[in-house]
C-alpha positions as CSV (number, residue, x, y, z in Angstrom):
1,X,15.2,28.4,-123.3
2,X,16.0,25.3,-125.7
3,X,17.9,23.3,-122.5
4,X,15.0,24.5,-120.2
5,X,12.0,23.1,-122.3
6,X,14.5,20.0,-123.2
7,X,14.8,19.2,-119.3
8,X,11.2,19.9,-118.7
9,X,10.4,17.5,-121.7
10,X,12.9,15.0,-119.5
11,X,11.2,15.2,-116.3
12,X,7.4,14.5,-118.1
13,X,8.8,11.5,-119.4
14,X,10.6,10.2,-116.6
15,X,7.4,10.7,-114.3
16,X,5.2,8.9,-117.4
17,X,7.8,5.7,-117.5
18,X,7.3,5.8,-113.3
19,X,3.6,5.7,-113.3
20,X,3.2,3.8,-116.1
21,X,5.7,1.3,-114.2
22,X,3.5,1.7,-111.2
23,X,0.3,0.6,-113.0
24,X,2.0,-2.0,-114.7
25,X,3.1,-3.6,-111.1
26,X,-0.4,-3.2,-109.5
27,X,-2.1,-4.9,-112.4
28,X,0.0,-8.1,-112.3
29,X,0.2,-7.9,-108.5
30,X,-3.4,-7.4,-108.3
31,X,-3.6,-10.3,-111.3
32,X,-1.0,-12.7,-109.7
33,X,-3.2,-12.0,-106.1
34,X,-6.0,-13.6,-108.2
35,X,-4.4,-16.3,-109.2
36,X,-2.6,-17.0,-105.5
37,X,-6.6,-16.7,-103.6
38,X,-7.6,-19.0,-106.5
39,X,-5.1,-21.6,-106.1
40,X,-5.4,-21.8,-102.3
41,X,-9.1,-22.1,-102.5
42,X,-8.6,-25.2,-104.6
43,X,-5.2,-26.9,-103.4
44,X,-5.7,-29.8,-101.1
45,X,-2.2,-29.5,-99.9
46,X,-2.4,-25.8,-98.9
47,X,-6.1,-27.1,-96.9
48,X,-4.0,-29.5,-95.3
49,X,-1.3,-27.2,-94.2
50,X,-3.6,-25.2,-92.5
51,X,-5.2,-27.7,-90.6
52,X,-1.1,-28.6,-89.6
53,X,-0.9,-24.9,-88.3
54,X,-4.1,-24.9,-86.7
55,X,-3.5,-28.2,-84.7
56,X,0.2,-26.8,-83.9
57,X,-1.0,-23.2,-82.6
58,X,-2.7,-24.7,-79.7
59,X,0.2,-26.6,-79.4
60,X,2.8,-24.1,-79.0
61,X,2.8,-21.6,-76.0
62,X,4.1,-18.0,-75.6
63,X,6.4,-17.1,-73.3
64,X,5.6,-14.0,-71.2
65,X,9.0,-12.7,-71.6
66,X,11.8,-14.2,-73.9
67,X,15.1,-11.8,-71.8
68,X,15.5,-11.1,-68.8
69,X,17.9,-7.8,-68.4
70,X,19.6,-7.3,-64.7
71,X,21.8,-4.5,-64.5
72,X,23.9,-3.6,-61.8
73,X,25.4,-0.1,-61.3
74,X,25.5,0.6,-57.4
75,X,28.9,0.1,-56.0
76,X,31.4,2.6,-53.9
77,X,34.9,1.9,-56.0
78,X,36.3,0.5,-58.4
79,X,37.5,-2.4,-56.1
80,X,33.8,-3.3,-55.6
81,X,32.7,-3.2,-59.0
82,X,36.4,-5.3,-60.3
83,X,35.2,-7.7,-57.6
84,X,31.6,-8.0,-58.9
85,X,30.7,-11.2,-60.8
86,X,28.2,-11.5,-63.2
87,X,28.3,-14.4,-63.1
88,X,27.6,-15.1,-59.5
89,X,24.8,-12.7,-60.5
90,X,23.4,-14.9,-62.7
91,X,23.5,-17.9,-60.9
92,X,21.9,-16.0,-57.9
93,X,19.0,-15.2,-59.7
94,X,18.3,-18.5,-61.0
95,X,19.1,-20.0,-57.4
96,X,16.0,-17.1,-56.5
97,X,14.1,-17.6,-58.9
98,X,14.4,-21.1,-60.0
99,X,10.5,-22.2,-60.2
100,X,9.6,-19.5,-62.6
101,X,13.2,-20.5,-64.9
102,X,11.9,-23.5,-64.7
103,X,8.4,-22.7,-66.1
104,X,10.2,-21.0,-68.7
105,X,12.9,-24.0,-69.7
106,X,9.9,-26.0,-69.8
107,X,7.9,-24.2,-72.2
108,X,11.0,-23.7,-74.8
109,X,11.8,-27.6,-74.6
110,X,7.9,-28.9,-75.6
111,X,8.0,-25.8,-78.4
112,X,11.1,-27.0,-79.7
113,X,9.8,-30.8,-79.9
114,X,6.3,-29.4,-81.4
115,X,8.7,-27.4,-84.2
116,X,10.6,-30.0,-85.2
117,X,7.6,-32.5,-85.3
118,X,5.3,-29.7,-87.2
119,X,7.9,-28.9,-89.9
120,X,8.4,-32.7,-90.1
121,X,4.7,-33.2,-90.8
122,X,4.4,-30.2,-93.4
123,X,7.5,-31.3,-95.4
124,X,5.5,-35.4,-95.4
125,X,2.2,-34.1,-95.5
126,X,2.7,-32.2,-99.5
127,X,0.9,-33.8,-102.5
128,X,0.4,-31.5,-105.7
129,X,-2.9,-31.5,-106.5
130,X,-4.9,-33.6,-109.1
131,X,-4.3,-32.2,-112.6
132,X,-8.2,-32.5,-113.3
133,X,-9.2,-30.0,-110.2
134,X,-6.2,-28.1,-111.9
135,X,-7.8,-28.2,-115.0
136,X,-11.3,-26.7,-114.1
137,X,-9.0,-23.4,-112.5
138,X,-8.4,-22.3,-116.1
139,X,-4.4,-22.0,-115.0
140,X,-1.4,-23.4,-116.7
141,X,-0.5,-26.7,-114.3
142,X,3.0,-25.4,-114.3
143,X,1.9,-22.4,-112.8
144,X,-0.1,-23.8,-110.4
145,X,2.4,-26.2,-109.2
146,X,5.1,-23.1,-108.7
147,X,2.8,-21.5,-106.6
148,X,0.6,-24.1,-104.8
149,X,4.6,-24.9,-103.7
150,X,5.5,-21.5,-102.7
151,X,2.2,-20.7,-100.8
152,X,2.1,-24.1,-98.7
153,X,6.1,-24.1,-97.9
154,X,5.6,-20.1,-96.5
155,X,4.4,-18.7,-93.7
156,X,5.7,-21.0,-91.0
157,X,4.2,-20.7,-87.5
158,X,7.7,-19.0,-85.2
159,X,6.9,-20.7,-81.5
160,X,8.8,-19.0,-78.6
161,X,12.3,-21.4,-78.7
162,X,14.7,-19.4,-77.0
163,X,15.6,-17.6,-73.8
164,X,18.4,-15.0,-72.8
165,X,19.9,-13.2,-70.1
166,X,21.3,-9.8,-70.3
167,X,23.4,-8.8,-67.7
168,X,25.8,-5.6,-67.3
169,X,27.7,-4.2,-64.7
170,X,28.3,-0.2,-64.8
171,X,30.2,1.9,-62.7
172,X,31.2,5.9,-63.0
173,X,33.9,7.4,-60.8
174,X,32.9,10.2,-58.8
175,X,34.0,12.7,-60.4
176,X,32.4,11.4,-63.7
177,X,35.8,10.9,-65.3
178,X,36.2,7.4,-66.0
179,X,33.7,4.7,-66.6
180,X,33.5,1.1,-66.8
181,X,30.9,-1.1,-67.9
182,X,30.7,-5.3,-68.8
183,X,28.5,-7.1,-70.4
184,X,27.9,-10.9,-70.3
185,X,24.9,-12.6,-71.9
186,X,23.4,-16.4,-70.9
187,X,21.9,-17.8,-73.3
188,X,18.8,-20.3,-73.2
189,X,21.6,-23.8,-73.3
190,X,24.3,-21.6,-70.8
191,X,20.8,-20.8,-68.4
192,X,20.1,-24.7,-68.5
193,X,23.8,-25.8,-67.6
194,X,23.8,-23.1,-64.2
195,X,20.5,-24.4,-63.3
196,X,21.6,-27.6,-63.2
197,X,24.8,-26.3,-61.1
198,X,21.2,-24.5,-58.6
199,X,19.6,-27.8,-58.2
200,X,22.8,-29.6,-57.2
201,X,23.4,-26.9,-54.6
202,X,20.2,-27.3,-53.2
203,X,19.9,-31.0,-53.2
204,X,23.6,-30.4,-51.1
205,X,22.2,-27.8,-48.8
206,X,18.9,-30.0,-48.0
207,X,21.4,-32.4,-47.0
208,X,21.5,-33.2,-43.7
209,X,25.3,-32.9,-43.3
210,X,24.5,-29.4,-44.7
211,X,22.1,-28.9,-42.2
212,X,24.8,-29.8,-39.1
213,X,27.2,-27.9,-40.4
214,X,25.1,-24.7,-41.2
215,X,23.6,-24.6,-37.6
216,X,27.3,-25.3,-35.9
217,X,28.4,-22.4,-37.9
218,X,26.0,-20.2,-35.9
219,X,27.3,-20.3,-32.8
220,X,29.9,-17.7,-33.7
221,X,32.5,-16.4,-30.4
222,X,29.6,-13.3,-29.9
223,X,27.0,-16.1,-29.1
224,X,29.0,-18.0,-27.3
225,X,29.8,-14.4,-24.7
226,X,26.0,-13.9,-24.9
227,X,25.0,-17.3,-23.7
228,X,27.3,-17.1,-20.6
229,X,26.3,-13.8,-19.9
230,X,23.0,-15.3,-20.0
231,X,23.5,-18.5,-18.0
232,X,25.7,-16.8,-15.5
233,X,28.7,-18.3,-15.9
234,X,27.0,-21.0,-14.2
235,X,26.5,-25.1,-15.5
236,X,23.1,-25.6,-16.3
237,X,23.2,-29.0,-15.0
238,X,25.5,-29.3,-12.0
239,X,25.4,-25.7,-11.1
240,X,29.1,-24.9,-10.7
241,X,30.4,-21.7,-11.4
242,X,33.0,-19.7,-12.5
243,X,32.3,-17.3,-10.0
244,X,33.5,-19.6,-7.5
245,X,35.7,-21.5,-9.4
246,X,38.1,-19.4,-12.1
247,X,39.5,-22.6,-13.0
248,X,35.9,-24.3,-14.2
249,X,36.2,-24.7,-17.9
250,X,32.6,-24.1,-19.4
251,X,31.2,-25.1,-23.1
252,X,28.6,-24.0,-24.9
253,X,26.7,-26.8,-26.2
254,X,22.8,-27.6,-27.6
255,X,20.7,-29.1,-25.3
256,X,18.9,-30.9,-28.4
257,X,21.7,-32.2,-30.2
258,X,22.1,-31.2,-34.1
259,X,22.8,-34.9,-34.7
260,X,19.2,-35.6,-33.4
261,X,17.6,-32.6,-35.2
262,X,18.5,-29.9,-32.9
263,X,19.3,-25.9,-34.5
264,X,21.4,-23.1,-33.0
265,X,18.2,-21.2,-31.7
266,X,19.4,-19.5,-28.6
267,X,16.6,-21.3,-26.7
268,X,18.5,-24.8,-27.4
269,X,22.2,-23.2,-25.9
270,X,22.9,-23.7,-22.5
271,X,26.0,-23.3,-20.9
272,X,28.0,-26.5,-19.5
273,X,31.0,-27.6,-17.2
274,X,33.7,-30.2,-18.8
275,X,32.2,-32.8,-17.1
276,X,28.7,-32.3,-17.7
277,X,29.4,-31.8,-21.5
278,X,31.5,-34.8,-21.9
279,X,28.8,-36.9,-19.8
280,X,26.1,-35.3,-22.2
281,X,27.3,-36.7,-25.2
282,X,24.3,-36.7,-27.5
283,X,21.9,-37.6,-25.3
284,X,18.7,-35.4,-25.4
285,X,17.9,-32.7,-22.4
286,X,14.9,-34.8,-20.8
287,X,17.3,-37.8,-20.6
288,X,20.2,-35.4,-18.4
289,X,17.3,-34.5,-16.4
290,X,15.7,-37.6,-15.7
């Protein structure tokens, strides 16, 4: 019984200590809040800080998304999985979504610049409140200055200044015995660098040299056979036919030359004998007919 009494007494004492501690903590917390609120109302520095915050809040822009996740798991075999490049997947995504990503990058660059200016202005604008004002508050100057500085240099606005692309690929064998997974994270700086490569490639692809090369590549062996059959193995300028002369050499050429802006649509392709093709050079169709 004595031991139970001691334990009970100890527990009651412990509870009382906890309750008293909470009451004291609540009292001082409330008192500190009142002091801080009073300082906020009197401090010219804190008023200035609020003005700075308001000014920059209007300039910082929010991102709709700070992270894009790209997941790939439709592989028909381990080799396909191994050959799939996450870097290439990221490159292709940026290529297809260049405008959207550029807008995100533009927002981040602007936010970073404004953040630097914002923090610099806060640092340079701090001026302690006049002693005369402090004396009217009935708060000790040392305590006033301590809280004033703490409040002034706290609760910075945190704008969106970063952006990532998370890529992952995963493959599970048909029997489910083995699984493979790879992850890759591209940071804002890496995305910026890849986007520069995308822009350079787009410029290259839009160049005349690339266009000509691309158009010529479209004239495959299958297309050549298709045009020869369509034109009945007959030169479309002089009328000579391979059906009449098996030694006749026929070429598939462009009516409007690629060098003159022509393309490789079937309507711009025709069959010419060697003689007419050499004579045609880079002349346009109308000039040949005339």
